[in-house]
N, C-alpha and C positions, 0 to 999 in steps of 0.2 A: 329484569323481567323481559321476556320476549313474548310477542303476540304473533300467532300464525293466522294469516288471512287466506282462506281457501275459497276458490270459485270453481264450480263444476259446470261443464257444458257437455252436451252429447253431440258427437259428429259421426255420421254414418253408423249409428248404433254403438259407438265406442265412448265410454266415459273418459273425459279428459279433465284432469284436475290441475289447476294453476294455484300454486302455493307460494306466498311471499312471506319471509320471516322478518319482523321488525324488532330491532333492539330498543332499549330504553332511550337512547340518545339519537340514534341514527338508523336508517334502513340499511341492512346488510345487502349490498348490491354488488357482490362479486359475480363471477360468470354463472350463466344459467346452467343448471344441472338437469339431466333428464333421467328418470327412472321408469323403465318399461316393465309392466307386468302383463299377464295374459289379457286382462280386460281394462287396464287403466294405465295412463301415462302421467307421471308427475313431473312438474317443472319447478325446480327449486332455485331461488336466488342464493346460492351457496356454492362451494367448490363443486365442479362437475362430477356427476355420478355415472359417467358413461361406462367406466370399467365395471361398476356394479351391475349396470343394465346388461352389458354384454355377458357377464358371468351368469346372470340370472337366466338369460335367454339360452345360454349354452347348456344349462343343467337339464337333464331329462325329467319329465313330469313323473312324480311319484305315483299318481293315480292314472289308471288307464281311462282314456276318454271314451265315452259311450259312442257307439257307431251312429246313433241317431241324433247326437248332439252336434250342432254346427260348430265349426272351428272358430276360435276366438279371433276377433279383428286384430290386425297388426298395425304397427305404427305407420307402415307404408300405405295403409288404406285411407289415411288422412289426406285432405286436399293438399296439393303442392304448396299453396300459399302458407299453410300452417307449418309444414315441414321446413320451408325456407325461413320462416320466422324463427323457428327453433335453431336451425343451423347458423343463422346470422348472429346469434347471441353466444355461440360457442367459439372458443379460441381456435384459430386456424391450425394450431399445432395438433389438434385432434383429427383433422381432415384426412391424413394418410390412413388412419385406422378405419375411419368411417367410410372411406372409398372402397374398402374391402367388404362392406356389408352386403351390397347388392349393386346391380347395374343402375338401378333407379337413384340410389344415393350418389353414385359416382357421377351420373349425369347432372344431378342437381348441384353438386359441388363445383362442377365446371361451368355452370350456367351464369349468364350475365345477370339474371334475376337475383342471384345470391349476392352479387356485388351491390346491386341496388338496395337490397334489404340491409346489408351491413352499413351502407351509407345512411339509410333512413334511421337506423337504430344507433348510429354513431359508435359502431363497434369495429371500425376499420383499424387495421394494425399496420405498423411499419415492417416491411420485409427487406432483408439484406440479400443482395445478389452479388455473385463474384464470377468473373470470366477467366477461364484458364485455357492455356494452349498446350496440347499434348503432341508428342512427336509422331504418333501413329494416326492422327486425325487431321484432315485437310483444313478444317475450320475450327475456330475457337468454340469452347463449350461453356454455357452458362449454368451456374448452380445457385440454388437458393437455400438459405439456412432454415432448418426446421428444428425448433426447440421443443423437446418433449416436456410437457408441463408436469407429468407424473414422475418421470425419471430424467432429470435434466442432464445427467451425465450420458444420456443416449442421444443427445442432440447431434445432428448430422447435416452434411451438405448433400442436397438432392438435385440431380440434373433436371433442368426444365427445357421444354415442356415435359410433363409426366402425366400419369393417369389421374392425378388430382390437382395439377397445376397446368392448365392448358395454354395459358397466355405466355408469350415470350416476355423477357425482361424489358423494361422501358427506361430510357434515360430522360429525366425530367428537368426542365428549366422553368423558372417563373418569370413571366412578363407582365407585372402589374396585377390586374384582376384575373389573369388567365394563366393556366399551366400549359406548356407545350411539351410534347413527348416524341421520342424517336425510338422505333423498334430496334432492339438489340438482337438481331437474328439474321439468318440467311434464308432465301436469297436476298440480294440487295433490293432496296425499295426506295421510291421517291416520296413516300408518305410521311407527312408530319401531322400529328394529332394535336387537338386543342380542346380544352374544356374550361368552363368557368370554375373558379376556385370553390364556389359553393355548390358544385355539381359533381357527380361521378360519371357522367356520360361523356365519352369522347366523341368528337366529330372530326371530319377531315378539314385540315387547313390547306391553303395553297401548296401545291406539290413543289418539292425541290427540283432543281434543274438536272440533277444527276442522281441516279440510283445509288444508295449507300447501304452498307451492312455494318452495324455497330458504330455509327457515327457518334461524335461527341459535340457538345454545344455549350455556349455560355451567352448570357444577356448583358449587353453594355450599351447604355444610352438608347434604350428603346429599340435595340436591334439585336437579333439572334444570329450569332456567328456559329456556323456549322463547319466542321472539318473532318477529313479522313473518311474511311469506310468505302472508298472507291479505289480503282486502280491508280497506282502512282504515276502512270503516264497520262492521266487526264489532267493536264496542266491548266486547262481553261477553268475548270470548276472543282479543283481539289478542295477548295474552301469556298463557301458562299455565305452571303449575309441576307437575312430577312428583315425588312423594315416593318415593324409592327403597325406603324401609323398608316403606311400606304399599302400594306399587305402584298408587297412585291419582293422578288428575289433578285439579287445581283451577285455576279462572281467576285471573289476576292482576287487581288493580284497574285500571280504565280510565285510561290516561295522559292522555286528552283528545284531541280532534281534532288539535291542533297537534303533539303528540308521537306520534301514531299513524302512524308513517312508512309511506307507501305504496310507497316504493322499497325495494330490498333493503338490509338493515342490513349495514354493512361489518364491524363488529367488536364484541365484548362483552368487557369486562375487569372483574375484581373488584379494586377499589381501596379499601382501608380499610373493608371490610365493606359496601361499596355496589356496585351493578351499574351500570357506565358503558356506555351504549349509543352507539356511534359510527355515525352514519347517513351516507348519501350526499346529505343535504339540507343546508339552511342551519343547522340546529340539531342538537345532541346532547341526550341525556337521561340522568338518573341516577335509579335506583330504589333505595329503601331497604327491604330486606326486613324490617327490624325494625318499622317503622310503616306500611308499604305506601304510602308517598308517592312521587310522581313529581315531578321538577323539571327544567325545561329549562335548558340552558346554551348559551352562544354557542360556536360551533365555533372551535376554536383552529387558525389557519392555520399549518402548519409546513412548512418546506422541507427536512425530513430524514425518514429512515425508520430505525428501530432494530430490532435483533434480537440475541439471545444465542446465541453459539456457544461450546461448551466453557466455560461459566460466565463468559464475557467479553462485555460489552455493546459492540456496535458501532453506529456512527451514520454513515450514508451521506448526504452532502449534495450540492449541485450540482457542486462541484469538489473534493471531498475525502472521505476515509473515515477516521473516527476511532475509537479504542477508549478505554474508560474505565478508568483506572488507579485501583484501589481504595486503593492504598497512599498515593498523593499526592492522591487525591480530585480528579482533573482529567482532561480529555480530552487524548489524545495522538494524533499522526498515525500512521496505518498506513504503513509504508515499502513501497517497491517497486510502488506503484500509480500512478506519475506519468503513464504513458501512458493508463491508463484514466480518470484524473481530468481529462484534457484533452478527453474526449468531452463533447458538449453534453447534459447531463442536465437537461432542463427539463420541467416538468409532472409527470407520474407518476414517483415514485421509490418503489419497493417492495423491501423486503429480507425474506428468509425463510431459516431454517436448513434445509438440505437435505443429508442424508448427512454431517453433521459439517463442512460448508462453508457458505458464504453465497451464496445466489442473489440477484443484484441485477437488478431490472427498471427500465427507464426508457423514455421515448418521445422521439422527435425527428422533425422534419419530414423528409419524403422529399426535399425540395428546400431544404436549409438555405441561408440567405442570398439566396434568390430570391423573397422576398415570401411571401404567404399560399399555403399548399399545401393541397390537398384531402385529402391522405393523410398518415399518420404511420407510422413504423416503431416497433413495440414491440421493444426490444432487451433482451438478457440477457447476463449474465456470471456465471460460477461462480468463486468466489474461495476459495482455501485459505489458512489462516493458520498462521504458525510463530513460536514464541517464540525470540528470539535473545539474544545477550549484551547486557548493560547495560539489560535490561528492555525491549528493543525488540520490537515485533510487526511482522512482515513479511507481506505478502500476495502470493500468486501467482495470476494469472489463468489458469485452466485452459482456458477458452474464452470468446469474446465475439463475438456476431454479432446481426444482426436476426432476430427470431423470427417476426414476423407483420406484415403491412401492413394497416392499418385506416383507416377514415375519420377525418378530423381531429376530427369531432364525437362520437367514441365516448366511452364512460364506463367507467372501471375500477371494478368494484363490490366484488369480494372475491377472496381467494385462500385456498387450504387445502392442506395436505399430509397424505396418507394412506399407510398401508403396505399394499401389495398383493402 
């Protein structure tokens, strides 16, 4: 048995109906849907009805409106605070379509007030960003993943900033009760942002000593180590460290011209008390904070990508997906992915945790089996995992498709996931 609770209010002469559907055991609280009619707006706690609303608005009216009858009020006649309240409850995957409705919608979608509303209603979502380098562009380009909720096979990588994503990508690190962020964009900047973990409002932290574009950072022993993003001849401050306790910056020792990477650094990891810097060049480096020494290491060529989802380590390879069984100390095959494993995953293989699932990226030629192609498809798949009997792990592909077409000579530089 279901019960519908309806509450009506009048705003600017417009009837607004709030309707919540309760089930017998629990309240059905999926995404807020909106249905717009000439003189009423319905808000449903059920799958979004935006498509219905847009189709309804697009249909011509069957009856001719009398000339002396005032035009019906529209959704945009509502106060901004109500519109923002509605938009904050809708998945961000619908924002591209909503940005086409009007300039007002597009302006509200780009406003910081919408971010505040999403934070207040606890509807923030994790977004995946990837940085690519193209031969015909002087600077790297950032893209964000947009997942189409209605037709997931139409998911795509969209360049940022765009008409519905104004802010540049951020690289985040956690320093206790605070998050610190660095803008991933040009021109270079000295800005470091900080916010309380229980807030969504960023404020300025003490500036870095060197302006950087697309820097990378890590936190170790209450200090933030920042590297790269500046000219490779800036030996004094190619890397610097921020003391969270004293709120001061100090330069790191010069790693030398060979390890002063001029391209974007791909990843930083803390392993056994040392900072491992993974570059996009022929060598990697290791920094020891205890003695301030740098050492170069040969890059290890691997044909797999690993990530942790729900405390389980997964490894995606060219034709298989494995998980690590801590009980028997061995790798085991993830069941249910035979169709996905038959795809040609050559070159790029990247995995990342996204919303409790695993996002897998790979590239392939646009003309497989036809010789050298000038273009590639960057493809993606979102995989959910399930534990079953006898210790097996099964994977379910929620969607899989080509996300972006790029030149064959492109370079994959870095990826990051942030909550917005």
